[in-house]
Residue, then its C-alpha position, 0 to 999 in steps of 0.5 A: x319255246x318254253x324249253x328253249x327259255x330254260x336256264x341251267x343252274x350254276x351249281x347243280x346243272x339242272x334246268x329251270x325257268x328264268x323266273x325261278x332262278x337267282x343271279x350271282x353276278x354283281x358286287x352284292x353277291x360276292x359271298x354267294x358267288x364264292x360259295x357257288x364256285x366252291x360247290x361247283x368245283x367240289x362237284x367236279x364240274x368244269x369251270x365256268x365264267x360268271x356273267x350276267x346270265x349265270x343263275x342259281x336255282x331256288x334250292x341252291x340259292x336258299x342253301x347258299x344263303x343259309x350257309x352264309x347266315x351260319x358263317x355270319x353267326x359264327x363267333x369266330x367269323x370276321x369280315x374285312x373290307x379290302x381295297x381293290x386295285x387294278x395295279x399296285x404300282x398306280x395311284x389308288x384314286x386316279x390310276x396314274x403311275x407318275x409322281x406316286x408314293x407309297x402310303x405310310x402305315x399311319x395313313x393306312x391305319x387312318x383309312x381303316x379306322x375312319x372308313x373300315x377299309x384295309x389298305x395293303x402295304x404296297x398301295x400308292x397315291x399321287x401326292x396331290x391326293x395327300x395332305x400335309x401328314x401324308x394322309x389320304x384326303x378325307x373326301x376321297x375315302x368315299x371313292x375307294x372300291x373294296x371287296x369283302x373278305x371273310x375270315x375265320x379264326x380259330x384258337x385252342x379251346x379253353x376249359x369252361x368254368x367247372x370243366x376239368x376236361x375238354x370233350x373229344x370234339x374240343x380236344x381234337x379241334x384244338x389239336x388240328x389248330x396246333x398242328x396247323x399253326x406249327x409251321x408258323x411257329x417253326x418259321x418264326x423261331x427259325x427267323x429269330x435264330x438267324x436274326x438276333x434283333x428279332x429275337x429280342x424286345x423291339x424298341x418303340x422307335x423301330x416298331x413302325x418299320x417292323x414290317x419292312x424288317x420282316x420282308x427283308x428277312x423273308x427275302x434273305x431266307x428265300x434266297x439263301x436258305x433251304x425251305x422247311x420241308x415236312x416229310x409226308x405232309x400233303x393233302x392226303x395226310x390232311x384228309x386223314x387228320x380231319x377224318x381222325x378228328x371226327x372219330x369218337x372215343x370208344x374207350x372213354x365211353x366204356x370207362x364212363x359206362x362201367x365206372x372203370x376209374x375206381x379200382x376194385x380188387x375183383x375187376x383188376x389184376x395188378x402186375x408190373x411191366x415185366x409181366x405184361x408180355x402180350x403188349x404189342x411191339x411198336x416202331x418209332x414211326x408208328x408212334x409218331x404217326x399215332x401221336x401226330x408229332x414228336x413233342x409228346x414222345x420227347x416228353x416220354x422219358x421224363x414221365x416214365x423216369x418220374x413214375x419209376x422213381x415214385x414206385x421203386x423202379x416198378x411200373x404198375x399195370x392194372x389188367x382187366x380181369x378175365x379180359x385180354x388187351x385192356x389195361x389201366x395205368x397211372x402217371x403223375x402230372x408234370x404241372x402239379x406234383x400231387x395230381x395224377x391221371x389214369x390212362x386206359x389203353x385197349x390193344x391187340x394182344x401180341x401173343x407171339x411176341x412179334x412186330x405187328x403194328x397194324x391195329x396194334x393200338x385199338x383205342x386210348x383214354x386219359x383223364x387229363x385235360x386233353x386226354x379224351x382226344x382221338x387225334x393224336x394222344x396226350x403226353x401220358x398216353x404217348x409215354x406209356x406206349x413209348x415205354x411198353x411198346x418201344x423202350x423195353 
């Protein structure tokens, strides 16, 4: 009989006595239920409906609660109460569809400020539930049902006081953020290029209708314009990006351990670009994959031209004495005229002068603000790779 009373854990599929299990149904377990469903999906288990018999074992319950605590302690975490409705075309109070009107923006803002509940812009209400201003009557706020939406927001990492360079982890995280938000910026620029009204400062009288304007614009673009397509951008590419963001910068570690920023005559041999005959040949596709985009490569010609003008058409290279495949460079900043940065590149020597991209570039490091990253490269590293591996 004891065996028959055992319940199966929703996450790990192990069986335990009911007294050792915890429920995940009900309104108070929204966060726990969402995490449990995600863990079950990640484990490759078949989908199950959550009901009043669904349970978590003690270990899974504790683990999920700890994850929730970590989320709540995250400074980038925000919790938002969002109205739940059975039908968007019906009244949010009585669920009737007759004689309803859409809540105005001021009415939705009033509910958010007074009751901390976000109301989507397509929500409707019967006119008898509204006051003379079109606001939902205050006593009805208490009857609104909502669900808790957990939102995490991320921003590029700033330099702390006294910090001259982002760590590898910070620089990689910043690149993940800027790569992710590119499609938003690209679409926003695309909208402004078509609809000049949105490319200018919008006057105050139009501000309440800006949401409607963008919805009209979106409908026109969806109907008559081609979607933005990014070749090679799929789930596999995203996994590769996340994997590269976890890599450590071995070249930076070596530079710091051996103090390679200082130029000692006995440790470095100075040559020019024409004498560097073993640098690998690179294609534009390889460079775009390594730099994770085209913007850094777009800046490369101007950086190289500036360097050649400063050094009488000579691009100086410092080779590590008694060691092949490790070089040091110097480029000037485009933000501060007097500032310069050192770049270190570890590469696989191409002694046969042939195109061989696999494992051509083994690592790199620059002393600029974002030069420690392993996900993509800064503009200085990209300029050197473009010039030595592609342009000449």
